[in-house]
N, C-alpha and C positions, 0 to 999 in steps of 0.2 A: 624591528621591522624592515623589511626591503624599503620602505618609504627612508625610514629615516638613515640607512643604510647608503641610498642613494645622495640624500642630502651632504651626508657627511663625506663622499667619495666628489661631488660636486665641488663643495665650501674647497677640498683637501687639493684638485685639477685647478683651481682657479689660483688660487694661492702659490702653487707649486708654477702654475702658468706665466704668474707676475713673479716670483720667484728668479727665474731663469731666462727675461725678456731680454733679448737681445745676446743672448750666450746662447739658445737652446731651444725646446719645443715641449711640450707634452706630444707626445703623437697616440698616445693610445691608450685603453683606461677599459678596467671588466672584476668579474667579480668570481672569488672563488668557492666554496660554503663557508669559511670563518676569513677568508682575505678578500683585503680588498688591492689591486693590484696597477699599476701608473708605469707606465712605460712612457722612459724620457731617451732625447739626445740633448748634447750639450756639447760645445765648439771646444770648450775649454773644461777641460776637468778641474784642473787645479783650483780656480776660482769657483768655477761653478758649483762643484762639487759639496764646499765650507757654505756655501748660500744655501743649496739644498738637504743638507742636514739640519743646518739652524733653523729653515721653512717650518720642515718636518716637527722639531723640535718644539716651536712655537705654535704648532698646531697641533700640538697633543699627541702625537703618532704612538698608538701602542710601542708596549712595551719591546714586543717582538716585531719592529719595523727595520727590514731591513732594504738594502738593494745590494742587487744582481747586478753585475757588466754582462752585457754582451756584447761586447768588443772581442774579437778571438785573442787578442792577447788578454784581457786581464780576465774572461768567462767563468775562470774557477775560482775567484775573488766575491765576498760577500763583504758587504761593512753594516754593522749596527750601527744605526745611531743612537745606541744607547749603553751605557757601561752594563758589563755582566751579560748581555744576553747573548744566546745561544740557538743557535740555527736547531737543536735535538733539545728535546727535554731530557732534564736528569744530570 
């Protein structure tokens, strides 16, 4: 249900906000048809990214969870938080 999706997104947003505190912030959230989006800004990619991935795993993020970068240098990069996940089916 939408209520459950909102509750799940809110819990994930809080966990990620705590995770990146001092190194970044959650800047936006939203829903797709089957997807939840959280936008973050990180000041230090090296330390912040490792903590972010760890927190996503601890929170039970779905198998098809990816981090997409919006920085111009990394905009074509996608990071899967789980081994063997692919962006496309098949």
